[in-house]
Structures are given as structure tokens and as C-alpha cells.
N, C-alpha and C positions, 0 to 999 in steps of 0.2 A: 653086153648089157641089153641087146635087142630083145632077148627072150624075157628078161625081167620087165622091160617096158611093156611088152605085149600082155604079160600077166597082170601088170599094174592096171592097164587100161581095161582089161576084162573084169577085174575085181572092182574097179571104180564104177563101171556100168552096173555091176551087181549091187553095189552100195546104193545106187540111185533107187533100185527096186526096194530097198529097205524102207525108203520113205514113201513108196507107192501104196503101202497098205492102207493109208488113210490120209486125208488132207488135214484133219484136225486131231492130232494125237495128244492125248492127255496122260500126264504122269499120274499114277494112282494117288488119290487123295490130294491132288494139287490142281491149281488153276492154270499152271503153266501148260501151254500148248506148243506143239511142234507142227510145222507145216512141211509138206513135200518140198517146197521151194528151199527150205533151210537145209534139208538133206542134199538136195541137188547142188546148192551153193557150196557146201563143204566139199563135195566130190569134185565139182568143177574147179574150185580154187586149188585143190590138191593136184588135180591133173595138170592144171596150168603151171603150178610150181615145179612139178616134175619135168614137164616138157621144157620149161625155161631153163631149169638146172642142167639138163642134158644138152640143150641147144647152146648154152653158154660154155659148158665145160668140154664137151666132146671135141670140137674143132681145135681148141687150144691144147688139149691133151694129145691129140693125134699129131699136131705140129711139133710138140716137144718130143714125142717119140721119134719123129723123123729127124729132129735135130740130134738126138742121141745116136740114131743109126748113122748119120753122117759123121758125127764126132768120132764114133768108134770104128767107122769104115766097115760096117757089117754088110755082108751080102744080104739079099732078100731072105734066103733060108736061115742065115744066122740071126737076122732081125726077128723073124717069126719065133724062133726058139728063145732068143735072149730077151725079147720084150715081154714075153708071157708073165714073168714074175712081177712086172709092174702093174699088171691088171688082175692077176690071179695068184694069191698066196694064202697062207693060213688066215690072215686078218681079213682079207676081202671075202674069204669063204664065210667067216663069221658075220660080216655085213650082209652077205647074200642070204645066209640062214635066217638072220633077223628079219630081213625083208620078206622072205617066204613065210615066216611065222606071222608077221603082221598082215600080209595079204590073205593068209588062211583065216585069220581071226576076222578080218574085214569081210571076207566072203561069207563066213558063218553068220556074222551079224546081219549082213544083207539078206541072207536066206531066212533067218529067224524073223527079221522085221517084215519081210514079204509074207511070211506064213502066219504072222500074228494078227489076231482080229483087232486088238487094241494095243499097238506098240507103245512102249514107254519112252518118254523124252530122254531118259537116261541113255538110251541107245544112241541118240544124237550126240550127246556129250562124249560117250565112249568112242563113237565113230570119229569125232573131231580129234580126240586124243590119239587114236590109232593112225589117223591120216597124218597128223603132225609128226608122230614118231617115224612114220614111213619117210617123209620128206627129210627129217633130221638124219635118219640113217643113211639115206642116199647122199646127203650133203657131206656127212662125215666120211663116207667112202671116197667121194671125189677128193676131199681134202687130204686124206691119207695117200691116195694114189699120186696126187700132185706132189706131196711132200717127198715121197720116195723118188719120183722122177726128177724133181728139182735137185735133190741131194746128189743123184747120180750125174746130172748134167754139170754140177759145180765141181766135180772131181777132175 
């Protein structure tokens, strides 16, 4: 998951740039304005959520993997081979693909926002939606992996 987290951080920084195109962004034909600080707040809140999610789940997940290793009396080499399906399978691959697609879309939005002379506030709304979907996807992935591991530990 380290590579995904590094990509998330890079894209979140790029998303900040989306708001840097102007301080007072107006949606066409609207009095609604968007400020750079709003873009930054969305990005920061998402980055914090992802960091917190990983900080909360990673140690507990690793401990449960160790419990499984001990329960099954696996050697280190057996553990490496037999633990892999708990972190990487067809379903986690789908979660990772969704994460990559969201990161790509967020990155594109950031680039478009940075290059636009008068970005639309709709970009902020879409950015919020994509960021929420990113956190939701990572939350679902953790839940899925814990479910598999808990089921195996209860055998």
C-alpha cells in the first residue's frame, strides 16, 4: 500500500494547484465563488483522512497477520507466500484500479484547474466528490481485507 499512498500524496498536492489558478473563482453566470483555501481544505482533509485510516488499520492488520502466522505455525517463507492473498486478490485489485482511476481523474482536474484562466466552482464540487470516493474506496478495501483475515483467524 506504500506506493498507493505516495501516489495519493502526489495527486493531492497536484489538486492544491487546481485551486491556485485564482483566489476568487466564479462559476459562469453565478455569484458563487470558490477560494484557494477551499480547494486546499478539501485536499488537506482528504490527506488527513487517508493518513488516519492507514495509521489506524495497518498496525492492527499486521498484528492479525502475525497471529495467523503463529496459529498456522508458518515459517517466514510460508508466511510471505500464504499471507499474500489477504492483501492482494481479484477484489483488492479492483479496489486498487478504482483508486488509480480516481487519482488519475483528480490529477487531471488539478492540471485543468491550474491551466484555466477562470476555473469553475463545479471543479471544487467534483474534487470533493472524487476525494470522498477515494477515501470510501480505501475504507472499503481495509474492511474487505480485515473481513478475510478475521474469517481465517476464526477457523
